[in-house]
C-alpha positions as CSV (number, residue, x, y, z in Angstrom):
1,M,63.5,-26.8,-97.1
2,E,65.9,-28.1,-94.5
3,I,64.9,-29.6,-91.2
4,F,67.6,-30.6,-88.7
5,G,70.2,-30.4,-91.5
6,V,68.2,-32.8,-93.6
7,G,66.9,-31.4,-96.9
8,L,63.3,-32.3,-97.8
9,D,61.8,-32.1,-101.2
10,H,57.9,-30.9,-101.0
11,D,57.0,-33.7,-103.4
12,E,58.4,-36.5,-101.4
13,I,57.7,-37.7,-97.9
14,G,59.9,-40.6,-97.7
15,F,59.8,-44.1,-98.2
16,G,59.2,-43.6,-101.7
17,A,55.5,-42.0,-101.2
18,S,54.6,-39.1,-102.7
19,L,52.4,-36.2,-101.6
20,D,50.1,-36.3,-104.6
21,Q,49.1,-40.1,-103.7
22,P,46.3,-40.5,-101.1
23,F,47.6,-41.8,-97.5
24,G,47.7,-45.6,-97.5
25,A,47.7,-45.9,-101.3
26,R,49.1,-49.1,-102.4
27,D,52.7,-49.1,-104.0
28,E,52.1,-50.6,-107.4
29,R,56.1,-50.7,-108.1
30,P,57.5,-54.3,-108.3
31,G,59.3,-55.2,-105.3
32,L,63.1,-55.8,-105.1
33,L,64.8,-58.1,-102.6
34,I,68.6,-57.8,-102.6
35,L,70.7,-60.6,-101.1
36,A,74.4,-59.6,-100.7
37,D,77.0,-59.2,-98.1
38,D,77.6,-55.7,-96.3
39,I,80.1,-54.6,-98.9
40,Y,77.2,-54.4,-101.7
41,L,74.4,-52.9,-99.5
42,D,75.7,-49.4,-99.5
43,D,74.0,-48.1,-102.5
44,A,70.8,-50.5,-102.3
45,A,68.0,-47.9,-101.9
46,M,69.4,-45.7,-104.5
47,L,69.8,-48.7,-106.9
48,S,66.0,-49.5,-106.3
49,Q,65.0,-45.9,-106.7
50,A,66.8,-45.5,-109.9
51,A,65.3,-48.6,-111.3
52,G,61.8,-47.6,-110.2
53,L,61.4,-50.5,-107.9
54,R,60.4,-50.8,-104.3
55,L,63.0,-52.1,-101.9
56,L,61.7,-55.0,-100.0
57,G,64.7,-55.4,-98.1
58,T,68.6,-55.9,-98.1
59,V,69.6,-59.3,-96.6
60,P,72.9,-60.9,-95.9
61,L,73.8,-64.0,-97.6
62,D,73.8,-66.1,-94.5
63,Q,70.1,-64.8,-93.7
64,A,68.9,-65.1,-97.3
65,P,67.3,-68.7,-97.2
66,T,65.2,-68.0,-94.2
67,R,64.1,-64.7,-95.6
68,L,63.1,-66.4,-98.9
69,D,61.1,-68.8,-97.0
70,V,59.0,-66.1,-95.5
71,Q,59.2,-63.3,-98.3
72,I,55.6,-62.4,-99.6
73,G,55.2,-60.0,-102.7
74,C,58.8,-60.4,-104.2
75,D,58.8,-59.6,-107.9
76,I,62.6,-59.3,-108.5
77,I,65.6,-61.0,-106.8
78,L,69.1,-59.5,-106.9
79,C,71.7,-61.7,-105.5
80,F,75.7,-61.2,-105.2
81,C,77.7,-64.3,-105.1
82,P,81.3,-63.3,-104.1
83,T,82.8,-66.7,-103.3
84,P,81.9,-70.4,-104.1
85,D,80.7,-72.4,-101.0
86,P,78.0,-74.8,-100.3
87,M,75.8,-72.4,-98.6
88,I,75.9,-70.3,-102.0
89,E,75.2,-73.5,-103.8
90,R,72.1,-74.2,-101.8
91,L,71.1,-70.4,-101.9
92,L,71.2,-70.4,-105.7
93,V,69.1,-73.5,-106.2
94,Q,66.5,-72.0,-103.7
95,I,66.6,-68.9,-105.7
96,E,66.1,-70.8,-108.9
97,T,63.2,-73.0,-107.6
98,L,61.5,-69.8,-106.2
99,A,62.0,-68.1,-109.6
100,L,60.6,-71.0,-111.7
101,Q,57.5,-71.4,-109.3
102,N,56.7,-67.6,-109.3
103,D,57.7,-66.8,-113.0
104,M,60.2,-64.1,-111.2
105,P,63.1,-62.6,-112.7
106,V,66.3,-63.0,-110.9
107,I,69.7,-61.1,-111.5
108,L,72.8,-63.1,-110.2
109,V,76.1,-61.2,-110.0
110,A,79.1,-63.5,-109.7
111,D,82.7,-63.1,-109.3
112,L,85.1,-65.2,-111.8
113,G,85.3,-67.6,-109.0
114,T,81.6,-68.1,-108.6
115,V,80.4,-67.9,-112.3
116,D,80.6,-71.5,-113.0
117,L,78.7,-72.5,-109.9
118,A,75.9,-69.9,-110.6
119,Y,75.7,-70.9,-114.2
120,A,75.4,-74.6,-113.1
121,C,72.6,-73.7,-110.8
122,L,70.6,-71.8,-113.5
123,R,67.1,-73.3,-114.3
124,S,64.9,-70.4,-115.1
125,E,64.7,-68.9,-118.4
126,R,64.1,-65.3,-116.6
127,T,67.5,-65.3,-114.7
128,Q,70.2,-63.3,-115.9
129,L,73.8,-64.1,-114.8
130,L,76.4,-61.2,-114.6
131,C,80.1,-61.6,-114.2
132,R,81.6,-59.1,-112.0
133,P,85.4,-59.7,-112.0
134,G,87.1,-58.8,-108.7
135,I,89.7,-55.8,-108.7
136,R,92.5,-57.9,-107.3
137,I,92.3,-60.2,-110.4
138,W,92.1,-57.7,-113.1
139,P,93.4,-58.3,-115.9
140,P,92.3,-61.9,-115.6
141,P,95.5,-64.5,-115.6
142,F,94.3,-65.9,-118.9
143,W,94.5,-62.4,-120.7
144,R,97.6,-61.5,-122.5
145,P,98.5,-58.3,-124.2
146,P,98.1,-58.2,-127.9
147,A,101.0,-58.7,-130.2
148,R,101.9,-55.8,-132.3
149,G,99.2,-55.5,-135.0
150,R,97.0,-58.1,-133.5
151,P,93.7,-57.6,-131.8
152,D,93.1,-58.2,-128.0
153,R,92.4,-61.9,-127.4
154,C,92.2,-64.4,-124.6
155,T,94.6,-67.3,-124.3
156,R,91.7,-69.9,-123.8
157,R,88.2,-69.8,-125.3
158,T,85.5,-70.5,-122.9
159,G,82.1,-68.8,-121.8
160,I,83.9,-67.3,-118.9
161,M,85.8,-65.1,-121.3
162,K,82.8,-63.9,-123.2
163,A,80.9,-63.2,-119.7
164,C,83.8,-61.2,-118.5
165,G,83.7,-59.1,-121.8
166,C,87.3,-60.2,-123.1
167,N,87.5,-60.2,-127.0
168,S,88.3,-63.6,-128.3
């Protein structure tokens, strides 16, 4: 069925609610809070729906510390850390403190420039650190093409190489 050019599914009425649930029924899905700048927020609703999570909101990084202070009922935090700066460092410490206090899983997605800072701020066992290398720096400057008959390898061996998926 289509209303005003918008397709509607008979089984869904929007906001993750379903017609087979009574009106006002509690949504038991875990709540996801996404902290990221605008470039990462385009697919937030689709991401949370695909993961079976209830999207609590998408918050720009400069507003994230205030939101974390007042957020209730958050089960998972997904934070994109594109560039290292003092605000990101304070935010990561705040996220890790919240994760320890509430035994909450956290997913930190850091660029190569931020992965060391993010790793230094880790304190919770439930935090996962993912490295997302930027397109402008791929292949990484420490990678060299393999010599004939040799497998790919990095010129330096550090945890960053393993995090970015380079063979060492």
